[in-house]
C-alpha positions, 0 to 999 in steps of 0.5 A: 836766972840764979843757975847758969842757963848753959849746958856742958856743951855751951860751956866747952864750946865757949872756953874753946872760943876763949871766952866766958859769959853769965847769959844775961837775958836767958830767962825762963819766960817772956818778957812782955816786949817779945810776947808782943812781937810774937803776935806781930809775925807771919811766920816763925822758924820751927825745930824738932827732932824725928823718932830716930832723935834727928833735928829737924828744921821748918817754918810755920806761917799764918796772919799775923796773930796766928801766934800769941802768949797766954801768960809769959811761959806759953806760946799758942801757935794757930799753924800745923806743918803741912801734911808733905813737911817731914816735921809733921809727925814730929810736933806732937804732945810733949816734942821738944821745940826750938822756936824763932821768930824773925821781923826780916824787915826790921831784923828783929828776932828773939828765940823761945825753947820748950815742950809742946803741951798740946796739939789739936787741929788748929796748932800747937800749944808750947811750955817756954822754957828759955827765953832771950833776944837776938842781935840784929847781925847778918840779918838781910832786910826783906819785906814780905807779902802774901802769895797763894801757895803752890801745889804741895811737891815734895822731891825726898833727896840724897844729896844735892843736885839741881835747883836744890844745889843752886840755893845753897850756893847762893844763899846768904842766910839759913836757919840750923836745928840742932839739939843739946842731947839725945831723946832720953836725955831731956835735952832741948832743940835750938832752931839758929840764924846764919846770915852772909855773903851770897854763897857763904856755904862753901859747897863742895858735893855734899859737904857744906862749909859754914864760916861761924862769924862774931856773935852773942858768945853764947854759942847755942849752936855750937855747943849742941854740937858738941854734944850732937852732931847731926844737926838740919839746915833750913834753905829758903828761896825768899823770891820763890818761896821755895824750901829745903830741909836737910839732915847731916852731920856736923864737924867743927873746925876749931883751929883758928883757920877760917879767917884764912878762907873767908874774911870775919870768919872766927871758925868752920863748920862743916856739914855733909848732908844725908837726907834731904827735901826740897819742896817748890813753891811750899810757902805762901809768903814772897819777899824781896831784898831791901839790903844787907847786914851792916854787919854782913858788908864787913865778912869776905867771899871765899878764896880758894 
């Protein structure tokens, strides 16, 4: 891409972090290796926005091949969110979406952002506007297998308690959906992975603190949060198939004191829960843990 692929929030985040990058690898199309990779996956992570502009994070599943690429600037997803999924009403035609393809068994991941061109009874066709690969850092390796989906249930939350709280407290992985501007500004949506040791998210009531470890220096998520502090988190219970989807306000701590609290962190960001949905057994997949990423093993745990 001849012009900078970064918006003002990303550029500001890079400035605050004291880094600079040209964004090599960020394209306005998908290379063939990405197109082939997406078609191998039995699940994909999805971010979008609700009618009030709040980001929402979710997950779509299907048999390998349910995602395909008819051309380098399009993805076809032959799946729709479940009726009880809070994102379901908001992935209609014209919706901004962020997509993350992640193979936990190989730690490979690729991202694509764009807009829904068409929604039909079978799924979505997405026009891809930005595509790039991500490094395998902090991804815990897991093997996946299919399992019948449980009965559709959803518990609407106003705060964290019970199984939802325990899922956050023990998680080694989360996904964050963020937006690069208000609905009327034409901004897009991203969904990103974050990982660490179990309990890497510090829970203090309804405020979560997430360490920001060294990454690709693009600062897509933190750059989005600078221009739109609202975000959504997705936690998955990989052994039980439960999903926890949260919405909340964020604030970034750029002071540099993060490493004194958790080894490996370069900064921290906070997420205050305002709404949530806990969906037990929502996924027709289960994962078996294999190993932590080498980068995860170099991170620490929270200190008093």
